N, C-alpha and C positions, 0 to 999 in steps of 0.2 A: 914724086907727084901723087902716087897712090896713097901714101901715108897722109899727105896734106889734105887730100880729098876726104879721106875717112875722118880726119880730125874736124874738118868743116861740117861734115854730116852729123857727127856726134854733138858738136856745138849747137847746130841748128835744132837737133832733137831735144837737147837740154832746154833751149829757149822755149820750144813748144810745150814741153812738160811744165815749165815754170808758168807759162801763160795760162795753161789749162788749170793749174792749181789755183792761180789767181781768180780765174773765172768761177771756179768751184766754191770759192769762199762765199759763205752765205751772208747776204746783206740783210740786216734786221728789218729795215723798212720794207724791202721787197717781200720778206717772209710774212710780215704783219699783214700787208695788203693781200697777199696770196691766201692767207688763212682767213681773212675777213674779220679779224678781231685783234685787239691788242691786250695782252695780259699784263695787268698792272698790280704790283705788289703793294698792299696797304696793311697798316695795323687796323684790325677790325674793331678794336676797343680803345680808341685814342681821341676822345672828344676834345675839342669841337672839330678836329680835322677829319675823323672818320669814326663812326659808331652806328649801332643799330638804332633805327627810328621806331616809331610806334607800329608801323606796318612790317617791321623786321628787315626792311631793306637798309643797306649801308648808305649813310649820307654824311655830308660834312664838307669842309673847305677842300680837302684833298680830292674828294669825289667830284666836286664841281670842276676842278682843274683837269682831272683825268678824263671826264666826259668831254670837255672841250677839245682835248688832244685827240680822242677817238673820233669826234665829229670832224675835226680838221683833216684827219686821215681817211675819213669815209669808211670807218670800220666799227664793229661792235666793241663795247667796253666789257672786258671780263676781269672782275676783281678777284685777286688771289690773296688770301689771308696769310700774312707772314709774321715772323717774330724778329726781335733784334738779333737773335743768334743765327737764324737760317736765311735771312734775307739776302745777304751777299752770295752765299752758295746758290740760292734759287736763281739769282740773276746770272751768275757765271755759268750755271747749268742750263740756262735759257728756259727755265720753267716760268719765268716772267720776263717781259721785255723791258720794263722800266720799274723803278722803285720810287714811291713818294716819301716825303718827309725824311730826307737824308741830310744830315749836317755835314758840311765839308770838313775834312781833315787830311793832312798829308799822308797819313797811314792808309786811309781809304782810297786816296787818289792813286796809290800804287797798284790797286787791283780793279778799280772801276773808274768810270768817267762821270763828270757832273755837267748836267745842263744848267741853264740859268736858274738863279734863285727865284722862287715863285711864292713863298709863304714866309711871313715874318715869324721869327721866334725870338722872344726877348724876355728878360727878367724885369719886372716892373714893380714900382712902389704903388700900392693901391690904398686909397683912403676915401672917406666921405667928402662930398663936394664942398661942404662948409669948412673943411679944415685946409688951411693954406699951407701947401708944401710944394715948392717949385724946384728944389734941388737938394743935394745931399746935406748941405749946411742946415737945411730946415728940419733935418731928422733929429737934431739935438733935443733932448728932453722929451722925445716922443716914445711911446711904447709901440713896439713893432713885432709882429708874429712872423716866424719863418720856420721852414722845415729843417730840422737839425741835420748837419752834415752834408747838405746838398750844395750845388753850385750857387743857389740863391743865398744860402747861409754865408758862403765864402765871399760872394759879391757884396752883400750887405755889411758884413764885418769890416771889409776893406774900406767901404765908402762912408759908413756912419761915424759921426763924431763920438768921442768917448762918453759923452753925456747921454747918448741914446740908450734906451732900455730895450735891449733885444731879448725877446722871449722865444725860446726854441722849443718846438714840439716834434713829436715823433712821426707825424704823418700830415698829409695835406688837409684831411678832414678836420683835424684838431686845429690847424692853422686858421682855416676858414671859420670854424666855430668861435675861436677866440676873437677874431675880428668882428664878426657880425653880432656877437653878444656884447661887444663893448669892452671886453677884457683888454684888448689892445686898440690903439687908435689907427694903426696902419698894418698892412701885411705886405710881404714881399714874395711874389710867386711868378712863375712863367705865365705868358699870356694864354696858354692853353687852360690852365687852372683858373686864371683870372677871368676869362670869358664866361665861365659858369657863374661866377659871383656877380659879374656885371649884369648878366641876363636875369638873375633871379631876385636880387635884392633891391627892388624898386623903392621901398620905404627908406632904406639907408642911402640910396643914390650914390653908390661908390663910383669912383672914376680913377683912371690911371693918372698918377701925378708926374712921374718921370721914369726913365729907363736906366737900369744899372748896367745892363749888358745886352748885346744883340748878336744873334748867330742864326741867320736865315736858313730856311730849309730849301734844299735843292732836289731836283729829280735825278736819280742815279740811273746810269745805263752802262752797258759793256763798252770797253775800249774799242776804238777804231770803227765806231758806227757813226760817222760824221753826218750822214744824210738824216738818220733818225734824230740825232742831236739837234741839227738845224731845224727840223720840223717842230720839235718840242720847243726850242727857243722862239721860233716864229709864233707859235700859239701863245706862249706866255707873254711875249711882247704885245701881241694883239689884245689879249685880255687886259693888259695894263693900260694900253692906249684907249680902248673903248669903254673902260670903266667896269668891266666884268670882274676883275680881281677885287676892285673896291667893293662891289656888290657882295661878293662872297665874304670879304672881311667884315662888312657891317652885319651880314646875316649870321655868321658863325663866330667871329671873334668879338663882335659887339663894339667895334671901333673902326673908324675910317682907316684905310690903308695908307701908310706913310711910305712912299717909295724908298726913302732912306733906309728903311728896315729890311730892304732886299739887298743891301750891300754888305759883303763880308767884312 
């Protein structure tokens, strides 16, 4: 009986230790609210999603969404500049609470979690309004500028008819210049680059003709933070339903938001 009593006591103690350990596990949402701020990792030079404005504050599509998340949680927004190389370590080390502009991949899903897609990222064919181009078959016999060796190049090469004249350049500035100067009739770029052209070339009146590939941006967060993930998802869903995401899309991406572009 004495041995049985001791075993029961040890078992009960183990359960108490396990429960205490579970209670000690930090919940990100509670930590954010206790700190009174949410630390959001952003690319500081990634227009139109985030970049310095005339007053040197960081603005853009990502900043709009991050501010709405902070407001929904009732905390201050603290922007943290990150790079493609350090952003996952920053998140895992809890130097940031969430990351903006994260494309989903199986490899990343092994180390972080993903909230709902909130921003469209796609590769588009852009041309002047007067030029009729509705799909890939209409690319035949057209001159098209693209950045050499990029995903845009690969996507265009796969989609375009053999008769298309694909002109490859070494950077995006050269692609844009070839298009706006009339050297090419069309250009193929991501919607981040395309937004800058759509905003500035009023005389040319460029427009998006159709998309070659879509891969929306998600908000990244650490694994096992379900309460924070739900709060982020709720905020994005509300912005989608009340038109706030569309307002940001029109302001920064220069095109209405298509909800289909938020589907992986």
